[in-house]
Backbone as CSV, one residue per row, in Angstrom:
resi,resn,N_x,N_y,N_z,CA_x,CA_y,CA_z,C_x,C_y,C_z
1,MET,153.206,129.738,83.304,153.241,129.732,81.844,152.191,128.758,81.322
2,THR,151.420,129.185,80.333,150.373,128.351,79.753,150.828,127.783,78.412
3,ALA,150.099,126.784,77.919,150.436,126.161,76.648,150.141,127.112,75.495
4,CYS,150.848,126.923,74.394,150.665,127.751,73.201,149.222,127.679,72.711
5,CYS,148.638,128.818,72.396,147.242,128.852,71.969,147.074,128.529,70.487
6,LEU,148.190,128.464,69.732,148.088,128.167,68.309,148.424,126.727,67.952
7,CYS,149.050,126.003,68.859,149.408,124.612,68.564,148.212,123.763,68.119
8,PRO,147.026,123.927,68.742,145.887,123.130,68.259,145.528,123.412,66.803
9,ILE,145.922,124.589,66.273,145.657,124.925,64.872,146.743,124.354,63.969
10,TYR,148.003,124.564,64.340,149.117,124.174,63.479,149.631,122.762,63.750
11,HIS,149.390,122.250,64.930,149.844,120.892,65.277,148.700,120.148,65.976
12,PRO,147.574,119.935,65.283,146.379,119.384,65.947,146.553,117.986,66.513
13,SER,147.492,117.215,65.988,147.659,115.846,66.480,148.699,115.732,67.590
14,GLY,149.366,116.836,67.923,150.392,116.797,68.956,150.007,117.563,70.204
15,GLN,150.837,117.487,71.206,150.603,118.211,72.449,151.034,119.672,72.289
16,PRO,150.258,120.618,72.803,150.658,122.032,72.718,152.004,122.267,73.390
17,ARG,152.825,123.097,72.777,154.136,123.399,73.329,154.021,124.491,74.408
18,LEU,155.059,124.564,75.239,155.149,125.647,76.213,155.974,126.769,75.589
19,PRO,155.392,127.919,75.340,156.122,129.008,74.667,157.126,129.683,75.596
20,HIS,158.187,130.205,74.991,159.122,131.007,75.765,158.472,132.325,76.176
21,PHE,157.613,132.824,75.295,156.880,134.059,75.589,155.409,133.797,75.290
22,ASP,154.577,133.924,76.314,153.139,133.710,76.127,152.589,134.710,75.106
23,PRO,151.538,134.323,74.360,150.828,133.045,74.440,151.142,132.076,73.299
24,VAL,152.191,132.389,72.474,152.458,131.602,71.264,153.885,131.077,71.277
25,CYS,154.049,129.783,70.944,155.387,129.188,70.932,156.173,129.635,69.697
26,ASP,157.489,129.410,69.725,158.354,129.867,68.639,157.974,129.224,67.300
27,SER,157.647,127.942,67.313,157.301,127.241,66.082,156.050,127.829,65.440
28,CYS,155.036,128.089,66.243,153.798,128.638,65.713,153.966,130.097,65.285
29,ARG,154.861,130.830,65.962,155.157,132.198,65.541,155.737,132.191,64.125
30,ALA,156.684,131.301,63.888,157.305,131.213,62.566,156.288,130.768,61.522
31,ARG,155.434,129.828,61.882,154.411,129.340,60.947,153.418,130.446,60.599
32,ALA,153.015,131.207,61.598,152.065,132.293,61.357,152.652,133.334,60.415
33,ARG,153.909,133.686,60.620,154.556,134.681,59.757,154.707,134.138,58.335
34,ALA,155.079,132.872,58.213,155.261,132.283,56.887,153.942,132.215,56.124
35,GLU,152.866,131.832,56.808,151.585,131.708,56.119,151.034,133.066,55.708
36,LEU,151.185,134.056,56.562,150.729,135.395,56.202,151.511,135.909,54.990
37,SER,152.818,135.670,54.971,153.639,136.085,53.828,153.214,135.355,52.555
38,ASP,152.890,134.069,52.688,152.544,133.259,51.519,151.197,133.630,50.915
39,ILE,150.362,134.361,51.666,149.094,134.830,51.106,149.358,135.640,49.833
40,THR,150.359,136.516,49.870,150.684,137.351,48.708,151.115,136.490,47.530
41,VAL,151.927,135.477,47.798,152.433,134.603,46.732,151.291,133.822,46.096
42,ALA,150.437,133.212,46.923,149.330,132.413,46.401,148.318,133.277,45.660
43,TYR,148.075,134.479,46.177,147.117,135.384,45.536,147.605,135.792,44.149
44,ALA,148.909,135.975,44.000,149.466,136.395,42.719,149.271,135.341,41.632
45,LEU,148.994,134.096,42.029,148.797,133.022,41.049,147.358,132.919,40.559
46,LEU,146.431,133.641,41.195,145.021,133.517,40.838,144.720,133.852,39.377
47,PRO,145.340,134.884,38.781,145.002,135.185,37.379,145.189,134.005,36.443
48,THR,146.146,133.124,36.748,146.364,131.962,35.885,145.241,130.947,36.003
49,ALA,144.431,131.059,37.062,143.336,130.110,37.271,141.988,130.683,36.860
50,LEU,141.967,131.899,36.327,140.700,132.531,35.979,139.974,131.799,34.851
51,ILE,140.722,131.320,33.855,140.106,130.641,32.718,140.087,129.146,32.978
52,PRO,138.903,128.535,33.042,138.829,127.095,33.300,139.556,126.296,32.234
53,VAL,140.096,125.158,32.636,140.803,124.281,31.710,139.807,123.595,30.791
54,SER,140.085,123.587,29.508,139.275,122.799,28.575,140.059,121.546,28.225
55,ARG,139.437,120.419,28.378,140.122,119.152,28.167,139.931,118.676,26.734
56,PRO,140.917,117.997,26.156,140.811,117.522,24.778,139.575,116.643,24.608
57,GLY,138.865,116.858,23.507,137.716,116.021,23.226,136.440,116.466,23.879
58,GLU,136.451,117.555,24.655,135.235,118.040,25.294,134.254,118.541,24.247
59,LYS,133.001,118.194,24.411,131.966,118.661,23.501,131.036,119.600,24.255
60,VAL,130.715,120.708,23.634,129.826,121.655,24.275,128.540,121.865,23.489
61,SER,128.448,121.306,22.265,127.230,121.468,21.492,126.082,120.753,22.171
62,GLY,124.913,121.349,22.113,123.750,120.746,22.755,123.652,121.051,24.220
63,SER,124.545,121.884,24.753,124.531,122.203,26.176,123.314,123.050,26.516
64,ARG,122.771,122.822,27.700,121.672,123.651,28.182,122.152,125.069,28.417
65,LEU,123.385,125.219,28.931,123.978,126.527,29.173,125.390,126.525,28.613
66,PRO,125.919,127.678,28.173,127.307,127.714,27.709,128.254,127.545,28.886
67,PRO,129.481,127.079,28.639,130.449,126.929,29.725,130.689,128.250,30.440
68,VAL,130.958,128.191,31.739,131.264,129.400,32.492,132.558,129.992,31.962
69,PRO,132.576,131.292,31.575,133.765,131.864,30.952,134.909,132.100,31.920
70,LEU,134.630,132.155,33.214,135.669,132.385,34.208,135.555,131.380,35.333
71,ASN,136.675,131.118,35.991,136.671,130.321,37.211,136.030,131.174,38.308
72,ILE,134.821,130.800,38.728,134.062,131.616,39.669,134.800,131.770,40.999
73,ASP,135.434,130.701,41.459,136.133,130.767,42.748,137.310,131.739,42.689
74,ALA,138.076,131.688,41.604,139.206,132.616,41.460,138.714,134.050,41.362
75,ALA,137.660,134.265,40.577,137.126,135.616,40.426,136.600,136.161,41.747
76,SER,135.962,135.295,42.544,135.433,135.737,43.840,136.546,136.147,44.786
77,LEU,137.615,135.349,44.828,138.734,135.670,45.716,139.459,136.933,45.284
78,MET,139.415,137.227,43.999,140.065,138.438,43.489,139.132,139.636,43.523
79,GLY,137.932,139.477,44.144,136.885,140.482,44.155,137.327,141.924,44.229
80,PRO,136.404,142.861,44.297,136.738,144.293,44.307,137.597,144.670,45.501
81,GLY,138.121,145.881,45.482,138.925,146.393,46.592,138.192,146.306,47.914
82,ALA,138.923,146.313,48.993,138.349,145.983,50.291,137.639,147.133,50.989
83,THR,138.224,148.318,50.978,137.762,149.366,51.888,136.294,149.704,51.712
84,HIS,135.838,149.858,50.472,134.463,150.284,50.273,133.474,149.134,50.411
85,LEU,133.987,147.903,50.562,133.085,146.754,50.685,132.950,146.251,52.112
86,THR,133.948,146.462,52.920,133.911,145.932,54.278,132.678,146.436,55.006
87,GLY,131.877,145.489,55.496,130.677,145.852,56.235,129.485,146.137,55.357
88,SER,129.632,146.113,54.033,128.505,146.390,53.157,127.620,145.171,53.046
89,SER,126.381,145.361,52.601,125.449,144.245,52.504,125.930,143.212,51.504
90,SER,126.674,143.657,50.455,127.145,142.707,49.458,128.117,141.710,50.058
91,ILE,128.841,142.098,51.106,129.760,141.193,51.777,129.030,140.381,52.841
92,GLU,128.167,141.030,53.601,127.466,140.332,54.663,126.578,139.222,54.120
93,ASP,126.040,139.416,52.895,125.134,138.434,52.309,125.862,137.394,51.472
94,GLN,127.177,137.524,51.327,127.911,136.636,50.432,127.957,135.222,50.984
95,VAL,127.788,134.254,50.078,127.915,132.841,50.415,129.268,132.369,49.915
96,GLY,130.015,131.654,50.755,131.320,131.167,50.352,132.441,132.038,50.888
97,GLU,133.586,131.981,50.198,134.783,132.651,50.673,134.732,134.160,50.395
98,LEU,135.219,134.945,51.356,135.357,136.385,51.144,136.492,136.660,50.164
99,PRO,136.403,137.747,49.389,137.578,138.177,48.630,138.755,138.350,49.587
100,THR,139.932,137.956,49.156,141.096,137.964,50.046,141.368,139.351,50.615
101,ALA,141.254,140.392,49.776,141.516,141.751,50.246,140.521,142.159,51.328
102,VAL,139.279,141.713,51.214,138.269,142.060,52.218,138.594,141.406,53.551
103,LEU,138.957,140.130,53.521,139.325,139.432,54.754,140.479,140.141,55.451
104,LEU,141.517,140.456,54.703,142.685,141.127,55.292,142.327,142.507,55.817
105,ASP,141.520,143.236,55.060,141.134,144.587,55.458,140.331,144.573,56.758
106,GLN,139.505,143.565,56.942,138.743,143.454,58.183,139.659,143.282,59.383
107,TRP,140.724,142.488,59.209,141.667,142.309,60.315,142.497,143.574,60.547
108,VAL,142.842,144.281,59.478,143.547,145.555,59.645,142.701,146.514,60.476
109,ALA,141.415,146.620,60.147,140.526,147.505,60.900,140.433,147.072,62.358
110,ASP,140.391,145.769,62.589,140.322,145.241,63.957,141.584,145.592,64.738
111,TRP,142.747,145.409,64.128,144.003,145.701,64.822,144.140,147.193,65.102
112,ILE,143.738,148.024,64.158,143.800,149.472,64.380,142.949,149.852,65.582
113,ASP,141.770,149.262,65.679,140.866,149.565,66.792,141.458,149.118,68.124
114,ILE,142.017,147.914,68.170,142.553,147.380,69.424,143.844,148.104,69.828
115,ARG,144.713,148.409,68.866,145.969,149.087,69.171,145.727,150.534,69.616
116,ASP,144.700,151.185,69.072,144.314,152.538,69.478,145.504,153.503,69.409
117,MET,146.182,153.499,68.252,147.356,154.360,68.066,147.147,155.351,66.918
118,ARG,145.885,155.563,66.551,145.533,156.506,65.483,146.212,156.152,64.162
119,GLU,146.295,154.877,63.877,146.874,154.425,62.619,145.841,154.535,61.491
120,HIS,146.335,154.709,60.278,145.461,154.801,59.117,145.432,153.468,58.378
121,ARG,144.280,153.151,57.792,144.178,151.931,57.022,144.959,152.081,55.722
122,PRO,145.726,151.071,55.354,146.517,151.139,54.124,145.644,150.946,52.891
123,ALA,146.264,151.095,51.727,145.546,150.863,50.469,145.011,149.431,50.455
124,PRO,143.789,149.228,49.948,143.152,147.915,50.025,143.613,146.935,48.953
125,THR,144.924,146.745,48.848,145.462,145.714,47.957,146.050,144.609,48.822
126,VAL,146.050,143.403,48.308,146.495,142.266,49.119,147.937,142.442,49.578
127,SER,148.832,142.821,48.679,150.237,142.944,49.071,150.432,144.022,50.130
128,THR,149.732,145.149,50.005,149.866,146.233,50.984,149.277,145.829,52.329
129,LEU,148.130,145.188,52.312,147.485,144.754,53.556,148.327,143.708,54.276
130,VAL,148.876,142.760,53.522,149.743,141.748,54.128,150.974,142.407,54.745
131,GLY,151.584,143.342,54.028,152.755,144.039,54.566,152.440,144.773,55.854
132,TRP,151.274,145.418,55.897,150.858,146.145,57.107,150.708,145.180,58.276
133,LEU,150.070,144.054,58.036,149.859,143.068,59.104,151.181,142.430,59.549
134,LEU,152.052,142.136,58.594,153.345,141.545,58.946,154.156,142.474,59.841
135,ALA,154.090,143.774,59.564,154.846,144.739,60.353,154.373,144.786,61.804
136,ARG,153.168,144.341,62.073,152.593,144.381,63.422,152.288,142.990,63.973
137,LEU,152.776,141.967,63.277,152.446,140.598,63.682,153.024,140.243,65.047
138,ASP,154.239,140.682,65.336,154.823,140.372,66.651,153.950,140.929,67.769
139,TRP,153.451,142.142,67.579,152.538,142.708,68.579,151.306,141.826,68.724
140,ALA,150.726,141.408,67.585,149.507,140.600,67.639,149.755,139.256,68.320
141,LEU,150.893,138.633,68.024,151.212,137.335,68.639,151.390,137.464,70.143
142,ASP,151.797,138.627,70.598,151.981,138.844,72.037,150.714,139.319,72.735
143,GLU,149.900,140.131,72.049,148.857,140.855,72.770,147.434,140.738,72.220
144,HIS,147.256,140.324,70.969,145.896,140.322,70.421,145.052,139.245,71.106
145,PRO,143.872,139.605,71.595,143.048,138.638,72.342,142.457,137.528,71.474
146,ALA,142.481,137.713,70.152,141.926,136.678,69.260,142.960,136.266,68.222
147,ILE,144.225,136.154,68.635,145.271,135.784,67.688,145.034,134.386,67.138
148,ASP,144.425,133.507,67.907,144.131,132.166,67.397,143.113,132.227,66.259
149,GLU,142.113,133.083,66.380,141.117,133.239,65.315,141.754,133.823,64.055
150,PHE,142.626,134.815,64.239,143.313,135.412,63.097,144.137,134.367,62.356
151,CYS,144.946,133.611,63.078,145.820,132.627,62.436,145.018,131.505,61.776
152,GLU,143.912,131.134,62.393,143.071,130.096,61.796,142.465,130.587,60.482
153,GLU,142.041,131.838,60.434,141.462,132.386,59.203,142.530,132.552,58.121
154,ILE,143.731,132.953,58.499,144.813,133.088,57.520,145.199,131.705,56.994
155,ASN,145.265,130.728,57.868,145.581,129.365,57.457,144.551,128.850,56.458
156,HIS,143.269,129.077,56.758,142.195,128.639,55.862,142.255,129.387,54.537
157,ALA,142.447,130.699,54.599,142.507,131.508,53.378,143.653,131.060,52.477
158,LEU,144.789,130.732,53.070,145.941,130.297,52.277,145.654,128.961,51.600
159,ARG,145.023,128.036,52.329,144.699,126.738,51.741,143.718,126.892,50.572
160,VAL,142.744,127.781,50.733,141.779,128.022,49.662,142.468,128.642,48.450
161,LEU,143.306,129.651,48.680,144.026,130.290,47.579,144.873,129.274,46.816
162,ARG,145.564,128.429,47.536,146.412,127.432,46.880,145.573,126.437,46.089
163,ALA,144.430,126.038,46.657,143.558,125.086,45.965,143.018,125.677,44.675
164,VAL,142.591,126.934,44.716,142.039,127.584,43.522,143.143,127.847,42.503
165,ALA,144.306,128.275,42.966,145.401,128.599,42.054,145.896,127.373,41.304
166,ARG,145.778,126.201,41.905,146.242,124.993,41.229,145.100,124.268,40.514
167,ALA,143.971,124.961,40.358,142.794,124.319,39.759,143.069,123.818,38.350
168,ASN,144.010,124.468,37.645,144.298,124.031,36.287,145.043,122.705,36.233
169,SER,145.632,122.301,37.359,146.352,121.031,37.368,145.724,120.018,38.315
170,TYR,144.882,120.484,39.211,144.243,119.572,40.171,142.746,119.821,40.184
171,ARG,141.980,118.838,39.768,140.538,119.024,39.673,139.815,118.542,40.922
172,GLY,140.502,117.842,41.809,139.858,117.356,43.019,139.411,115.916,42.898
173,GLU,138.595,115.491,43.854,138.106,114.118,43.880,136.853,113.971,43.018
174,LYS,136.684,112.792,42.430,135.500,112.542,41.620,134.244,112.613,42.492
175,ALA,133.202,113.249,41.935,131.963,113.442,42.704,130.740,113.046,41.875
176,GLY,130.877,111.972,41.105,129.743,111.494,40.319,129.602,112.231,38.999
177,LYS,128.567,111.895,38.261,128.324,112.474,36.939,127.300,113.608,37.036
178,CYS,127.465,114.590,36.130,126.556,115.738,36.118,125.156,115.297,35.680
179,PRO,124.127,115.549,36.506,122.774,115.102,36.163,121.953,116.144,35.407
180,ALA,122.567,117.283,35.047,121.812,118.357,34.399,121.239,117.890,33.064
181,GLU,120.065,118.399,32.753,119.420,118.057,31.494,119.796,119.078,30.425
182,LEU,120.236,118.584,29.263,120.632,119.456,28.164,119.423,119.816,27.306
183,ARG,119.659,120.657,26.289,118.559,121.120,25.454,117.915,119.986,24.659
184,ASP,118.683,118.935,24.380,118.107,117.811,23.643,117.462,116.783,24.582
185,GLU,117.291,117.187,25.872,116.615,116.383,26.892,117.420,115.147,27.291
186,THR,118.717,115.160,27.007,119.595,114.109,27.502,120.359,114.631,28.712
187,ARG,120.908,113.701,29.496,121.706,114.089,30.648,123.094,114.534,30.203
188,CYS,123.651,115.521,30.894,125.008,115.975,30.595,126.000,114.831,30.811
189,ASN,125.951,114.215,31.982,126.735,113.013,32.301,128.249,113.226,32.271
190,THR,128.690,114.468,32.446,130.122,114.758,32.523,130.631,114.499,33.937
191,GLN,131.839,113.938,34.052,132.409,113.668,35.377,132.581,114.971,36.163
192,LEU,132.076,114.994,37.391,132.237,116.144,38.280,133.369,115.895,39.255
193,TYR,134.003,116.984,39.696,135.082,116.896,40.674,134.830,117.895,41.794
194,VAL,135.258,117.550,42.996,135.118,118.459,44.133,136.460,118.579,44.841
195,ASP,136.870,119.811,45.068,138.086,120.067,45.833,137.686,120.231,47.300
196,PRO,138.365,119.548,48.244,137.965,119.612,49.656,138.041,120.994,50.270
197,TYR,138.756,121.933,49.621,138.893,123.267,50.188,137.907,124.269,49.583
198,LEU,137.126,123.840,48.586,136.200,124.741,47.931,134.764,124.373,48.280
199,ASP,133.863,125.318,48.037,132.471,125.142,48.428,131.528,125.048,47.234
200,ARG,132.052,124.710,46.070,131.200,124.642,44.883,131.685,123.553,43.946
201,ILE,130.750,122.814,43.377,131.045,121.857,42.318,130.503,122.459,41.026
202,THR,131.352,122.553,39.997,130.938,123.143,38.731,131.231,122.180,37.593
203,CYS,130.254,121.979,36.729,130.429,121.099,35.577,131.237,121.819,34.504
204,SER,132.280,121.180,34.016,133.142,121.797,33.007,132.488,121.841,31.635
205,ARG,131.417,121.066,31.437,130.767,121.036,30.129,129.592,122.003,30.044
206,CYS,128.618,121.841,30.910,127.398,122.637,30.796,127.370,123.848,31.722
207,GLY,128.316,123.922,32.662,128.387,125.079,33.538,127.477,125.031,34.748
208,SER,126.713,123.948,34.912,125.852,123.826,36.092,126.710,123.817,37.351
209,ALA,126.242,124.501,38.395,127.022,124.618,39.625,126.159,124.289,40.833
210,TRP,126.796,123.671,41.835,126.106,123.317,43.071,126.956,123.781,44.256
211,PRO,126.485,124.786,45.004,127.188,125.166,46.233,127.041,124.052,47.264
212,ARG,127.845,124.123,48.310,127.857,123.056,49.313,126.467,122.776,49.894
213,VAL,125.656,123.820,50.052,124.332,123.641,50.654,123.409,122.818,49.761
214,LYS,123.778,122.636,48.481,122.933,121.879,47.566,123.537,120.536,47.173
215,TRP,124.600,120.117,47.887,125.249,118.867,47.514,124.354,117.652,47.756
216,LEU,123.494,117.705,48.771,122.568,116.596,48.991,121.572,116.505,47.831
217,ALA,121.132,117.664,47.339,120.228,117.674,46.190,120.942,117.139,44.947
218,LEU,122.223,117.459,44.781,123.008,116.932,43.671,123.091,115.409,43.759
219,ARG,123.364,114.911,44.958,123.467,113.468,45.140,122.147,112.777,44.804
220,ALA,121.045,113.383,45.214,119.727,112.814,44.918,119.468,112.813,43.413
221,ALA,119.843,113.900,42.733,119.651,113.969,41.286,120.516,112.941,40.566
222,GLN,121.731,112.714,41.066,122.599,111.703,40.463,122.016,110.307,40.645
223,ASP,121.474,110.046,41.840,120.854,108.737,42.092,119.662,108.521,41.171
224,GLU,118.872,109.586,40.967,117.711,109.482,40.083,118.162,109.215,38.643
225,ALA,119.220,109.903,38.199,119.731,109.695,36.847,120.263,108.279,36.686
226,GLU,120.924,107.770,37.693,121.454,106.400,37.644,120.334,105.382,37.567
227,GLU,119.268,105.629,38.328,118.115,104.732,38.297,117.452,104.753,36.920
228,ASP,117.351,105.933,36.312,116.782,106.046,34.968,117.581,105.251,33.956
229,ARG,118.912,105.270,34.101,119.770,104.525,33.163,119.574,103.030,33.326
230,ARG,119.422,102.600,34.574,119.235,101.158,34.813,117.910,100.682,34.232
231,VAL,116.878,101.501,34.415,115.554,101.140,33.897,115.562,101.094,32.378
232,ALA,116.257,102.075,31.764,116.328,102.126,30.310,117.113,100.944,29.752
């Protein structure tokens, strides 16, 4: 008997358990089922996070760009239906998180291929895809050769969904002031926040956004703005 293959994902600081049935222990089996089920619950909360929070006293006059009308992260996760997008260039070229339905649909297609039972892909909605996967999860926990990869992706997807869904109440950690230049040639200087589970920092005032790959450039621009203030 070998150690549970999911313990390093769900219990990274502890020793892997010995499962009663290889390759996944009872605790991780229950965790995997709970997290997959919770995808539907967290996804259902996304519409409430679509409209960014406006804080009392915020000023938008003089902005270089108008505020973003939608929460980009929530809109991306709620993206179009899965079936016609899976494998398309629009998905392959996407930066950041996949729409939840697309991620689930990709795993459905993978399981259908591995099971080889002439199963049909379900409707590309999150609740239907989750239900399909839940109905076959015991098989996957026993036999899927990449069950650890599946559970890790579901765990990550759930954390992202929860982070985006609570965006109206949790803005994340402070990440310096917005260095964007407004139309009147002054700095925006609005406090920026970054959520550890998201890949984009967006200014609530001017709408300027920095994906993770540009965070070093953001830091450099903030340092330059700070130096300008000291000199002035």
